[in-house]
VEXTIVEX-633065 format. One record per atom (N, C-alpha, C, O): residue in three letters; x, y, z. Coordinates in steps of 0.2 Angstrom, whole numbers, padded with zeros to 4 digits, always signed. Example, Ala and Ser with C-alpha at 12.3 -4.5 7.8 and 13.67 -1.06 7.14 Angstrom:
# residues 2
ALA+0066-0028+0039;ALA+0062-0022+0039;ALA+0066-0016+0039;ALA+0071-0017+0042;SER+0064-0011+0035;SER+0068-0005+0036;SER+0064+0000+0039;SER+0067+0006+0040;
END
This chain:
# residues 249
MET+0004-0006+0000;MET+0000+0000+0000;MET+0004+0006+0000;MET+0010+0006+0003;PHE+0002+0011-0003;PHE+0005+0018-0003;PHE+0004+0022+0003;PHE-0002+0022+0005;LYS+0008+0025+0005;LYS+0007+0030+0011;LYS+0006+0037+0007;LYS+0011+0039+0004;LYS+0001+0040+0009;LYS-0001+0046+0005;LYS+0001+0052+0009;LYS+0001+0052+0016;TYR+0003+0057+0006;TYR+0005+0064+0009;TYR+0000+0069+0006;TYR-0004+0068+0001;ALA+0000+0075+0009;ALA-0004+0080+0007;ALA-0002+0082+0000;ALA+0004+0082-0002;THR-0007+0085-0004;THR-0005+0086-0011;THR-0003+0093-0011;THR+0003+0094-0010;GLN-0006+0098-0014;GLN-0003+0104-0015;GLN-0003+0109-0009;GLN-0007+0108-0005;GLN+0002+0113-0008;GLN+0007+0113-0003;GLN+0009+0120-0002;GLN+0013+0123-0005;LYS+0005+0123+0003;LYS+0007+0130+0005;LYS+0011+0130+0012;LYS+0014+0134+0013;GLU+0010+0124+0015;GLU+0014+0124+0022;GLU+0021+0122+0020;GLU+0023+0119+0015;PRO+0026+0124+0025;PRO+0033+0123+0024;PRO+0034+0116+0024;PRO+0031+0112+0028;LEU+0040+0114+0021;LEU+0042+0107+0022;LEU+0045+0106+0029;LEU+0046+0111+0033;MET+0045+0100+0031;MET+0048+0098+0038;MET+0055+0101+0039;MET+0059+0101+0034;SER+0057+0102+0045;SER+0063+0104+0047;SER+0069+0100+0045;SER+0074+0102+0042;ARG+0068+0093+0045;ARG+0073+0088+0043;ARG+0074+0089+0035;ARG+0069+0089+0032;GLN+0080+0090+0033;GLN+0082+0091+0026;GLN+0082+0085+0022;GLN+0086+0080+0024;SER+0078+0084+0017;SER+0079+0078+0013;SER+0084+0079+0008;SER+0087+0085+0007;PHE+0086+0074+0004;PHE+0091+0074-0001;PHE+0089+0079-0006;PHE+0094+0082-0009;VAL+0083+0078-0009;VAL+0081+0083-0014;VAL+0075+0086-0011;VAL+0070+0083-0008;GLN+0075+0093-0012;GLN+0069+0097-0010;GLN+0067+0102-0015;GLN+0071+0106-0017;PHE+0061+0102-0016;PHE+0058+0108-0020;PHE+0053+0112-0015;PHE+0049+0109-0012;LYS+0054+0118-0015;LYS+0050+0122-0010;LYS+0047+0128-0014;LYS+0050+0133-0016;ASP+0040+0127-0016;ASP+0037+0133-0019;ASP+0040+0135-0025;ASP+0041+0141-0027;VAL+0042+0130-0030;VAL+0046+0132-0036;VAL+0041+0133-0041;VAL+0036+0130-0043;CYS+0043+0139-0045;CYS+0039+0141-0050;CYS+0043+0142-0056;CYS+0049+0145-0056;LYS+0041+0141-0062;LYS+0044+0142-0068;LYS+0039+0145-0073;LYS+0034+0142-0075;TYR+0040+0151-0076;TYR+0035+0154-0080;TYR+0038+0155-0087;TYR+0044+0156-0088;TYR+0033+0155-0092;TYR+0035+0156-0099;TYR+0030+0161-0102;TYR+0024+0161-0100;GLN+0033+0166-0106;GLN+0028+0171-0108;GLN+0026+0170-0116;GLN+0031+0169-0120;MET+0020+0169-0117;MET+0018+0168-0124;MET+0013+0174-0126;MET+0007+0174-0124;GLY+0016+0179-0129;GLY+0012+0185-0131;GLY+0011+0189-0124;GLY+0015+0191-0120;ASP+0004+0190-0123;ASP+0002+0194-0117;ASP+0001+0189-0111;ASP-0001+0191-0105;THR+0002+0182-0112;THR+0000+0177-0107;THR+0006+0174-0104;THR+0011+0172-0107;ARG+0006+0174-0097;ARG+0011+0171-0094;ARG+0009+0164-0092;ARG+0004+0163-0088;ILE+0012+0159-0094;ILE+0011+0152-0092;ILE+0015+0149-0087;ILE+0021+0150-0087;ALA+0012+0146-0082;ALA+0016+0143-0076;ALA+0017+0136-0078;ALA+0013+0131-0077;ALA+0023+0134-0081;ALA+0025+0127-0082;ALA+0026+0123-0076;ALA+0025+0117-0075;ALA+0029+0127-0070;ALA+0029+0124-0064;ALA+0026+0129-0059;ALA+0028+0135-0059;ASP+0021+0127-0055;ASP+0016+0132-0051;ASP+0017+0130-0044;ASP+0013+0126-0041;HIS+0022+0133-0040;HIS+0023+0132-0033;HIS+0023+0124-0032;HIS+0020+0122-0027;VAL+0028+0121-0035;VAL+0029+0114-0034;VAL+0033+0113-0028;VAL+0039+0116-0027;THR+0031+0109-0024;THR+0034+0107-0018;THR+0034+0099-0017;THR+0029+0096-0017;PHE+0040+0096-0016;PHE+0040+0089-0014;PHE+0047+0088-0011;PHE+0052+0092-0011;GLU+0048+0082-0009;GLU+0055+0080-0007;GLU+0056+0072-0009;GLU+0052+0069-0010;ILE+0063+0071-0009;ILE+0065+0064-0011;ILE+0071+0062-0006;ILE+0075+0066-0006;GLU+0071+0056-0004;GLU+0076+0054+0001;GLU+0082+0051-0003;GLU+0081+0048-0009;LYS+0088+0051+0000;LYS+0093+0048-0003;LYS+0092+0041-0004;LYS+0090+0037+0000;GLY+0094+0038-0010;GLY+0094+0031-0011;GLY+0087+0029-0014;GLY+0086+0023-0015;GLU+0082+0033-0014;GLU+0075+0031-0017;GLU+0075+0031-0024;GLU+0079+0034-0028;PHE+0071+0026-0026;PHE+0069+0026-0033;PHE+0062+0030-0034;PHE+0057+0027-0031;CYS+0062+0036-0037;CYS+0056+0040-0037;CYS+0054+0040-0045;CYS+0057+0041-0049;VAL+0047+0039-0045;VAL+0044+0040-0052;VAL+0039+0047-0052;VAL+0035+0047-0047;ILE+0041+0051-0056;ILE+0036+0057-0057;ILE+0032+0056-0063;ILE+0034+0055-0069;LEU+0025+0056-0061;LEU+0020+0054-0066;LEU+0016+0060-0068;LEU+0015+0065-0065;GLY+0014+0059-0075;GLY+0009+0065-0077;GLY+0009+0064-0085;GLY+0013+0061-0088;PRO+0003+0067-0087;PRO+0002+0067-0094;PRO+0007+0072-0098;PRO+0010+0076-0095;SER+0007+0071-0105;SER+0011+0076-0109;SER+0009+0083-0107;SER+0004+0085-0107;GLY+0014+0087-0106;GLY+0013+0094-0105;GLY+0011+0096-0098;GLY+0010+0102-0096;ALA+0012+0091-0093;ALA+0010+0092-0086;ALA+0015+0096-0083;ALA+0014+0099-0077;GLY+0022+0096-0085;GLY+0027+0100-0082;GLY+0033+0095-0079;GLY+0037+0098-0075;LYS+0032+0089-0081;LYS+0037+0084-0078;LYS+0044+0086-0080;LYS+0049+0086-0076;THR+0045+0087-0087;THR+0052+0088-0089;THR+0054+0095-0087;THR+0060+0096-0086;THR+0050+0100-0086;THR+0052+0106-0083;THR+0055+0105-0076;THR+0060+0108-0074;VAL+0052+0101-0072;VAL+0054+0100-0065;VAL+0061+0096-0066;VAL+0066+0098-0062;LEU+0061+0091-0070;LEU+0068+0087-0071;LEU+0073+0092-0073;LEU+0079+0092-0071;ASN+0072+0096-0078;ASN+0077+0101-0080;ASN+0079+0106-0075;ASN+0085+0107-0075;MET+0075+0108-0071;MET+0077+0113-0065;MET+0081+0109-0060;MET+0086+0112-0058;LEU+0079+0103-0059;LEU+0083+0099-0054;LEU+0090+0097-0057;LEU+0095+0097-0053;GLY+0090+0096-0063;GLY+0097+0094-0066;GLY+0101+0100-0068;GLY+0106+0099-0071;GLY+0099+0106-0067;GLY+0103+0112-0068;GLY+0103+0114-0076;GLY+0107+0118-0078;MET+0098+0111-0080;MET+0098+0113-0087;MET+0093+0119-0088;MET+0093+0122-0093;ASP+0089+0121-0083;ASP+0085+0127-0083;ASP+0085+0129-0076;ASP+0087+0126-0071;THR+0083+0136-0075;THR+0082+0139-0068;THR+0075+0140-0067;THR+0071+0141-0071;CYS+0074+0141-0060;CYS+0067+0143-0058;CYS+0066+0150-0057;CYS+0071+0154-0056;ASP+0060+0153-0057;ASP+0059+0160-0057;ASP+0057+0161-0049;ASP+0059+0167-0047;GLU+0055+0157-0046;GLU+0053+0158-0039;GLU+0055+0151-0035;GLU+0055+0146-0038;GLY+0056+0151-0028;GLY+0056+0145-0024;GLY+0063+0143-0023;GLY+0068+0146-0025;THR+0064+0137-0020;THR+0070+0135-0018;THR+0071+0127-0020;THR+0067+0123-0019;ILE+0077+0126-0023;ILE+0079+0119-0025;ILE+0085+0117-0022;ILE+0090+0120-0022;ILE+0085+0111-0018;ILE+0090+0109-0014;ILE+0092+0102-0016;ILE+0088+0098-0016;LEU+0098+0101-0017;LEU+0101+0094-0018;LEU+0107+0093-0013;LEU+0112+0096-0013;ASP+0106+0088-0009;ASP+0112+0086-0004;ASP+0114+0092+0000;ASP+0120+0093+0001;GLY+0110+0096+0002;GLY+0111+0102+0006;GLY+0114+0108+0003;GLY+0115+0113+0006;GLU+0114+0108-0004;GLU+0116+0113-0008;GLU+0110+0116-0011;GLU+0106+0113-0014;GLU+0110+0123-0011;GLU+0104+0127-0014;GLU+0106+0128-0022;GLU+0109+0133-0024;VAL+0103+0123-0026;VAL+0104+0123-0033;VAL+0101+0129-0036;VAL+0104+0132-0041;SER+0096+0132-0033;SER+0092+0137-0036;SER+0096+0144-0035;SER+0094+0149-0038;ALA+0101+0144-0031;ALA+0105+0150-0030;ALA+0112+0150-0034;ALA+0116+0154-0033;PHE+0113+0144-0037;PHE+0119+0144-0041;PHE+0120+0149-0046;PHE+0115+0151-0049;SER+0126+0151-0047;SER+0128+0155-0053;SER+0128+0151-0059;SER+0128+0145-0059;GLN+0129+0154-0065;GLN+0129+0150-0071;GLN+0136+0145-0071;GLN+0135+0140-0074;LYS+0141+0148-0069;LYS+0147+0144-0068;LYS+0146+0138-0064;LYS+0148+0133-0065;ARG+0143+0139-0058;ARG+0142+0134-0053;ARG+0137+0129-0056;ARG+0138+0123-0055;LEU+0132+0131-0060;LEU+0127+0126-0063;LEU+0131+0122-0068;LEU+0129+0116-0068;THR+0136+0124-0071;THR+0140+0120-0076;THR+0143+0115-0072;THR+0143+0109-0074;GLN+0147+0117-0067;GLN+0150+0112-0063;GLN+0145+0107-0060;GLN+0147+0101-0059;TYR+0139+0109-0058;TYR+0134+0105-0055;TYR+0132+0099-0060;TYR+0132+0093-0058;ARG+0130+0102-0066;ARG+0128+0097-0071;ARG+0134+0092-0073;ARG+0133+0086-0074;ARG+0140+0094-0073;ARG+0146+0090-0075;ARG+0147+0085-0069;ARG+0149+0079-0071;TYR+0147+0087-0063;TYR+0150+0082-0058;TYR+0144+0079-0054;TYR+0145+0073-0052;ASP+0138+0082-0053;ASP+0133+0079-0048;ASP+0127+0075-0051;ASP+0124+0072-0048;VAL+0126+0076-0058;VAL+0120+0074-0061;VAL+0122+0069-0067;VAL+0126+0071-0071;GLY+0118+0064-0067;GLY+0119+0059-0073;GLY+0112+0059-0076;GLY+0107+0059-0073;PHE+0112+0060-0083;PHE+0106+0061-0087;PHE+0105+0055-0091;PHE+0110+0052-0094;VAL+0099+0052-0092;VAL+0097+0047-0097;VAL+0091+0050-0100;VAL+0086+0051-0098;PHE+0092+0050-0107;PHE+0087+0053-0111;PHE+0083+0048-0115;PHE+0085+0042-0116;GLN+0077+0050-0118;GLN+0073+0045-0122;GLN+0077+0042-0128;GLN+0076+0037-0130;PHE+0080+0047-0131;PHE+0083+0045-0138;PHE+0091+0044-0137;PHE+0094+0045-0142;TYR+0093+0042-0131;TYR+0100+0040-0130;TYR+0106+0045-0131;TYR+0110+0046-0126;ASN+0105+0050-0136;ASN+0110+0055-0137;ASN+0118+0052-0137;ASN+0122+0055-0133;LEU+0119+0047-0140;LEU+0126+0044-0141;LEU+0129+0048-0147;LEU+0126+0050-0151;VAL+0136+0048-0146;VAL+0140+0051-0151;VAL+0141+0045-0156;VAL+0144+0040-0155;GLN+0139+0046-0163;GLN+0138+0040-0167;GLN+0145+0038-0170;GLN+0145+0032-0172;ASN+0150+0042-0170;ASN+0156+0040-0172;ASN+0161+0038-0167;ASN+0167+0037-0168;LEU+0158+0037-0161;LEU+0162+0034-0155;LEU+0159+0027-0153;LEU+0153+0026-0154;THR+0164+0022-0151;THR+0162+0016-0149;THR+0158+0017-0143;THR+0158+0022-0139;ALA+0155+0011-0140;ALA+0151+0011-0134;ALA+0156+0013-0128;ALA+0154+0017-0124;ARG+0162+0010-0128;ARG+0167+0012-0123;ARG+0169+0019-0123;ARG+0169+0022-0118;GLU+0170+0022-0129;GLU+0172+0029-0130;GLU+0166+0033-0128;GLU+0168+0039-0125;ASN+0160+0032-0129;ASN+0155+0036-0127;ASN+0155+0036-0119;ASN+0153+0041-0116;VAL+0156+0030-0116;VAL+0156+0030-0109;VAL+0162+0034-0106;VAL+0162+0037-0101;GLU+0168+0033-0110;GLU+0174+0037-0107;GLU+0173+0044-0108;GLU+0177+0048-0105;LEU+0168+0047-0112;LEU+0167+0054-0112;LEU+0166+0057-0105;LEU+0168+0062-0103;ALA+0163+0053-0100;ALA+0162+0055-0093;ALA+0169+0056-0090;ALA+0169+0061-0086;SER+0174+0052-0091;SER+0180+0052-0087;SER+0184+0059-0089;SER+0188+0061-0085;GLU+0182+0062-0095;GLU+0186+0068-0097;GLU+0183+0074-0093;GLU+0186+0079-0094;ILE+0177+0074-0091;ILE+0174+0080-0088;ILE+0173+0079-0080;ILE+0171+0084-0077;CYS+0174+0073-0077;CYS+0172+0072-0070;CYS+0178+0071-0066;CYS+0183+0070-0068;ARG+0177+0073-0059;ARG+0182+0073-0054;ARG+0184+0066-0052;ARG+0189+0064-0051;ASP+0178+0061-0052;ASP+0179+0055-0049;ASP+0176+0049-0053;ASP+0171+0046-0050;PRO+0177+0049-0059;PRO+0174+0044-0064;PRO+0175+0037-0062;PRO+0180+0035-0059;LEU+0170+0033-0064;LEU+0171+0026-0063;LEU+0174+0023-0070;LEU+0174+0026-0075;ASP+0177+0017-0069;ASP+0180+0014-0075;ASP+0175+0012-0080;ASP+0170+0009-0079;ALA+0176+0014-0087;ALA+0172+0012-0092;ALA+0170+0005-0093;ALA+0164+0003-0093;ASP+0175+0001-0093;ASP+0174-0006-0094;ASP+0170-0009-0088;ASP+0165-0013-0089;MET+0171-0007-0082;MET+0167-0009-0076;MET+0160-0008-0077;MET+0156-0012-0075;VAL+0159-0001-0079;VAL+0152+0001-0079;VAL+0148-0003-0085;VAL+0142-0005-0084;LEU+0152-0004-0091;LEU+0149-0007-0096;LEU+0147-0015-0094;LEU+0142-0018-0096;GLU+0151-0018-0090;GLU+0150-0024-0088;GLU+0144-0024-0083;GLU+0140-0029-0084;GLU+0143-0019-0079;GLU+0137-0019-0075;GLU+0131-0019-0079;GLU+0126-0021-0076;VAL+0131-0015-0084;VAL+0125-0015-0089;VAL+0124-0021-0094;VAL+0120-0021-0098;GLY+0129-0025-0093;GLY+0129-0031-0098;GLY+0131-0030-0105;GLY+0129-0033-0109;LEU+0136-0025-0106;LEU+0138-0024-0113;LEU+0145-0024-0114;LEU+0148-0021-0119;LEU+0149-0027-0109;LEU+0156-0027-0110;LEU+0159-0030-0116;LEU+0163-0027-0120;LYS+0155-0035-0119;LYS+0157-0038-0125;LYS+0155-0034-0131;LYS+0158-0036-0137;ARG+0151-0029-0130;ARG+0149-0025-0136;ARG+0153-0018-0135;ARG+0151-0013-0139;ARG+0158-0018-0131;ARG+0161-0011-0130;ARG+0164-0008-0136;ARG+0165-0002-0137;ASP+0166-0012-0141;ASP+0170-0009-0147;ASP+0165-0008-0153;ASP+0167-0006-0158;ASN+0158-0009-0152;ASN+0153-0008-0157;ASN+0151+0000-0157;ASN+0151+0003-0152;PHE+0150+0002-0163;PHE+0147+0009-0163;PHE+0139+0009-0162;PHE+0136+0004-0163;PRO+0136+0014-0160;PRO+0129+0015-0159;PRO+0125+0012-0165;PRO+0120+0008-0163;ALA+0127+0013-0171;ALA+0123+0010-0176;ALA+0123+0002-0177;ALA+0119-0001-0180;GLN+0128-0001-0173;GLN+0128-0008-0173;GLN+0125-0011-0167;GLN+0125-0017-0166;LEU+0122-0007-0163;LEU+0118-0009-0157;LEU+0111-0008-0158;LEU+0109-0003-0161;TRP+0107-0012-0155;TRP+0099-0011-0155;TRP+0097-0006-0150;TRP+0101-0005-0146;GLY+0091-0004-0150;GLY+0089+0001-0146;GLY+0090+0000-0138;GLY+0093+0005-0135;GLY+0089-0006-0136;GLY+0090-0007-0129;GLY+0097-0007-0127;GLY+0099-0004-0122;GLU+0101-0009-0132;GLU+0109-0009-0130;GLU+0111-0001-0130;GLU+0115+0000-0126;GLN+0108+0003-0135;GLN+0110+0010-0135;GLN+0108+0013-0128;GLN+0112+0017-0126;GLN+0102+0011-0126;GLN+0100+0015-0120;GLN+0104+0012-0114;GLN+0106+0016-0109;ARG+0107+0006-0114;ARG+0111+0004-0109;ARG+0118+0007-0109;ARG+0121+0009-0104;VAL+0120+0009-0115;VAL+0126+0013-0116;VAL+0125+0020-0113;VAL+0129+0023-0109;SER+0119+0023-0114;SER+0117+0029-0111;SER+0117+0029-0104;SER+0120+0034-0100;ILE+0115+0024-0101;ILE+0114+0023-0093;ILE+0122+0022-0091;ILE+0123+0025-0086;ALA+0126+0018-0094;ALA+0133+0017-0092;ALA+0136+0024-0092;ALA+0140+0025-0088;ARG+0135+0028-0097;ARG+0139+0034-0098;ARG+0137+0039-0092;ARG+0141+0042-0089;ALA+0130+0038-0090;ALA+0128+0042-0084;ALA+0131+0040-0078;ALA+0133+0044-0074;LEU+0131+0033-0077;LEU+0134+0030-0071;LEU+0141+0031-0070;LEU+0144+0032-0065;ALA+0145+0032-0076;ALA+0152+0033-0076;ALA+0154+0039-0073;ALA+0160+0040-0070;LYS+0150+0044-0073;LYS+0151+0051-0070;LYS+0151+0050-0062;LYS+0153+0055-0059;ASN+0149+0044-0060;ASN+0148+0043-0052;ASN+0144+0049-0049;ASN+0146+0052-0044;PRO+0138+0050-0052;PRO+0134+0056-0050;PRO+0131+0055-0043;PRO+0130+0049-0041;LYS+0128+0061-0040;LYS+0124+0060-0034;LYS+0117+0058-0036;LYS+0114+0055-0031;ILE+0115+0059-0042;ILE+0108+0058-0043;ILE+0108+0056-0051;ILE+0111+0059-0055;LEU+0103+0052-0053;LEU+0102+0049-0059;LEU+0095+0052-0062;LEU+0090+0050-0059;LEU+0095+0056-0067;LEU+0088+0059-0069;LEU+0087+0056-0076;LEU+0091+0056-0081;CYS+0081+0052-0077;CYS+0079+0049-0083;CYS+0073+0051-0085;CYS+0067+0051-0082;ASP+0073+0054-0092;ASP+0067+0057-0095;ASP+0064+0052-0100;ASP+0067+0051-0105;GLU+0059+0049-0098;GLU+0055+0044-0102;GLU+0061+0039-0105;GLU+0061+0039-0111;PRO+0064+0036-0101;PRO+0070+0032-0103;PRO+0068+0026-0108;PRO+0072+0023-0111;THR+0061+0024-0107;THR+0059+0018-0111;THR+0055+0020-0117;THR+0052+0016-0120;GLY+0054+0027-0118;GLY+0049+0029-0123;GLY+0050+0027-0130;GLY+0046+0027-0134;ALA+0057+0026-0132;ALA+0058+0024-0139;ALA+0059+0016-0139;ALA+0062+0014-0144;LEU+0058+0012-0134;LEU+0059+0005-0134;LEU+0053+0001-0134;LEU+0047+0003-0132;ASP+0053-0005-0136;ASP+0048-0010-0136;ASP+0046-0012-0129;ASP+0051-0011-0124;TYR+0041-0016-0128;TYR+0039-0017-0121;TYR+0044-0022-0117;TYR+0046-0020-0112;LYS+0047-0027-0120;LYS+0051-0031-0117;LYS+0058-0028-0116;LYS+0061-0028-0110;THR+0060-0024-0120;THR+0067-0020-0119;THR+0066-0015-0114;THR+0070-0014-0110;GLY+0060-0011-0114;GLY+0059-0006-0109;GLY+0059-0009-0102;GLY+0062-0006-0098;LYS+0056-0015-0101;LYS+0056-0018-0095;LYS+0064-0020-0093;LYS+0065-0019-0087;GLN+0068-0022-0097;GLN+0075-0023-0096;GLN+0078-0017-0093;GLN+0082-0017-0089;VAL+0077-0012-0097;VAL+0080-0005-0095;VAL+0078-0003-0088;VAL+0082-0001-0084;LEU+0072-0003-0087;LEU+0069-0001-0080;LEU+0072-0006-0075;LEU+0073-0003-0069;ALA+0072-0012-0076;ALA+0075-0017-0071;ALA+0083-0015-0070;ALA+0085-0015-0064;LEU+0086-0013-0075;LEU+0093-0010-0074;LEU+0093-0004-0069;LEU+0097-0004-0065;LEU+0089+0000-0071;LEU+0088+0007-0067;LEU+0086+0005-0059;LEU+0089+0008-0055;GLN+0082+0000-0059;GLN+0079-0002-0052;GLN+0085-0005-0048;GLN+0086-0004-0042;ASP+0089-0009-0052;ASP+0095-0013-0048;ASP+0100-0008-0046;ASP+0103-0008-0041;THR+0101-0003-0051;THR+0106+0002-0049;THR+0104+0006-0043;THR+0109+0007-0039;CYS+0098+0007-0042;CYS+0096+0010-0036;CYS+0097+0006-0030;CYS+0099+0008-0024;ARG+0094+0000-0030;ARG+0094-0005-0025;ARG+0101-0007-0023;ARG+0103-0008-0017;GLN+0105-0009-0028;GLN+0112-0012-0026;GLN+0117-0007-0025;GLN+0122-0008-0021;LYS+0117-0001-0028;LYS+0122+0004-0027;LYS+0120+0010-0023;LYS+0124+0014-0021;GLY+0113+0010-0020;GLY+0111+0015-0016;GLY+0111+0022-0019;GLY+0111+0027-0016;ARG+0110+0022-0026;ARG+0110+0028-0030;ARG+0103+0031-0030;ARG+0098+0027-0031;THR+0102+0037-0030;THR+0095+0040-0030;THR+0093+0041-0038;THR+0097+0044-0042;VAL+0088+0038-0040;VAL+0086+0038-0047;VAL+0079+0041-0047;VAL+0074+0039-0044;ILE+0078+0046-0052;ILE+0072+0049-0053;ILE+0070+0047-0061;ILE+0074+0049-0065;VAL+0064+0044-0062;VAL+0061+0043-0068;VAL+0055+0047-0070;VAL+0050+0046-0065;ILE+0055+0050-0075;ILE+0048+0054-0077;ILE+0045+0050-0082;ILE+0048+0047-0087;THR+0039+0049-0082;THR+0035+0045-0087;THR+0028+0047-0087;THR+0025+0050-0082;HIS+0024+0045-0092;HIS+0017+0045-0092;HIS+0013+0039-0090;HIS+0007+0038-0090;ASN+0017+0033-0090;ASN+0015+0027-0089;ASN+0013+0025-0081;ASN+0018+0024-0077;SER+0007+0026-0079;SER+0005+0025-0072;SER+0007+0018-0069;SER+0007+0017-0063;ALA+0008+0013-0073;ALA+0009+0006-0071;ALA+0016+0006-0067;ALA+0017+0002-0063;LEU+0020+0011-0069;LEU+0027+0011-0066;LEU+0027+0013-0059;LEU+0032+0013-0056;ALA+0021+0016-0057;ALA+0021+0018-0050;ALA+0023+0013-0045;ALA+0026+0014-0040;ALA+0021+0007-0047;ALA+0021+0001-0042;ALA+0029-0001-0041;ALA+0030-0004-0035;MET+0033+0001-0045;MET+0040-0001-0044;MET+0044+0005-0040;MET+0050+0004-0038;ALA+0041+0010-0038;ALA+0044+0016-0035;ALA+0044+0016-0028;ALA+0039+0013-0025;ASP+0049+0019-0024;ASP+0049+0020-0017;ASP+0044+0026-0016;ASP+0041+0027-0011;ARG+0044+0031-0021;ARG+0040+0037-0020;ARG+0037+0039-0027;ARG+0041+0038-0032;VAL+0031+0041-0027;VAL+0028+0043-0033;VAL+0025+0050-0032;VAL+0022+0051-0027;ILE+0027+0054-0037;ILE+0025+0061-0037;ILE+0021+0062-0043;ILE+0023+0061-0049;ARG+0015+0064-0042;ARG+0010+0065-0048;ARG+0010+0073-0050;ARG+0008+0077-0045;ILE+0011+0075-0056;ILE+0011+0082-0058;ILE+0006+0082-0063;ILE+0005+0078-0068;ASN+0002+0088-0063;ASN-0003+0090-0068;ASN-0004+0097-0068;ASN-0004+0100-0063;SER-0004+0100-0074;SER-0004+0107-0075;SER+0001+0111-0071;SER-0001+0116-0069;GLY+0007+0108-0071;GLY+0012+0112-0067;GLY+0012+0111-0060;GLY+0016+0115-0056;ARG+0007+0107-0057;ARG+0007+0107-0050;ARG+0007+0100-0047;ARG+0005+0095-0051;VAL+0010+0099-0041;VAL+0010+0092-0038;VAL+0003+0091-0035;VAL+0001+0095-0031;VAL+0000+0086-0038;VAL-0007+0084-0036;VAL-0007+0079-0031;VAL-0012+0078-0028;ASP-0002+0075-0030;ASP-0001+0069-0026;ASP+0006+0067-0025;ASP+0010+0067-0029;MET+0007+0065-0019;MET+0014+0062-0017;MET+0013+0056-0013;MET+0010+0057-0007;GLN+0016+0050-0014;GLN+0015+0044-0010;GLN+0021+0041-0010;GLN+0026+0041-0014;CYS+0022+0037-0004;CYS+0028+0033-0003;CYS+0025+0026-0003;CYS+0020+0024+0000;ASN+0029+0021-0005;ASN+0027+0014-0006;ASN+0032+0010-0002;ASN+0038+0009-0004;PRO+0031+0007+0003;PRO+0035+0003+0008;PRO+0037-0003+0004;PRO+0042-0006+0006;THR+0033-0006+0000;THR+0035-0012-0004;THR+0035-0012-0011;THR+0030-0014-0014;PRO+0040-0009-0014;PRO+0040-0008-0021;PRO+0040-0015-0025;PRO+0042-0020-0022;THR+0037-0015-0031;THR+0036-0021-0035;THR+0042-0022-0040;THR+0043-0017-0043;PRO+0045-0027-0040;PRO+0050-0028-0045;PRO+0047-0027-0052;PRO+0042-0029-0053;VAL+0051-0024-0057;VAL+0048-0022-0063;VAL+0046-0028-0067;VAL+0041-0028-0071;GLU+0049-0033-0066;GLU+0048-0040-0070;GLU+0041-0042-0068;GLU+0038-0046-0073;ARG+0038-0040-0063;ARG+0031-0042-0061;ARG+0026-0037-0063;ARG+0020-0038-0061;ILE+0027-0032-0066;ILE+0023-0027-0068;ILE+0021-0027-0075;ILE+0025-0028-0079;GLU+0014-0027-0077;GLU+0012-0028-0083;GLU+0008-0021-0085;GLU+0005-0018-0081;TRP+0009-0019-0092;TRP+0005-0013-0094;TRP+0004-0014-0101;TRP+0000-0010-0104;
END
């Protein structure tokens, strides 16, 4: 059973500081004379080592939230905190360092460099990070060590996404942010990728956040945050997450 929390949020967060905190975060876009709130006083928290799923329909504001947490966009109001640091107060230079060292990204369409091998794509992380993991070790963890010398075009979709995950993990980040990581994959391959992400969280203690429109994935999460129209409409904790292999959709 899920443990439910209050939905939309004018009261302050608890004094104990969580690993990830959004406090009344707003992001506005101007379209002509109309100001649109892509994020409307968003407040939530995520604990270290949790597997969190952020759910919502297309256009709900999920990616906006992920981009602000990942330092790829800035908020107009409110406070964003990761591991005790106020991300929302960072300068542009500090945001660059934050993206480089602290955050691993996994995208829907892999974003691999086509003229580099799988190993070389993963090794890109070692060139920009302070404490990278060994490329071969990470490729072995995702089951692709034997394919390390293949180029992306020689890999099928699920393998390319595994390289993308390995590249993100090789940065040794504080947090892994995944934007619809199975959106371009078939059902079976998508489950394999989600199982890999779930195992990364469980076995390595890494904080993983997945955004998706697929409500069936809520069962695999420690925490589920539902967003609609730029607002958090529900947040629940799940004391007994379901292995993704047992989830059908």
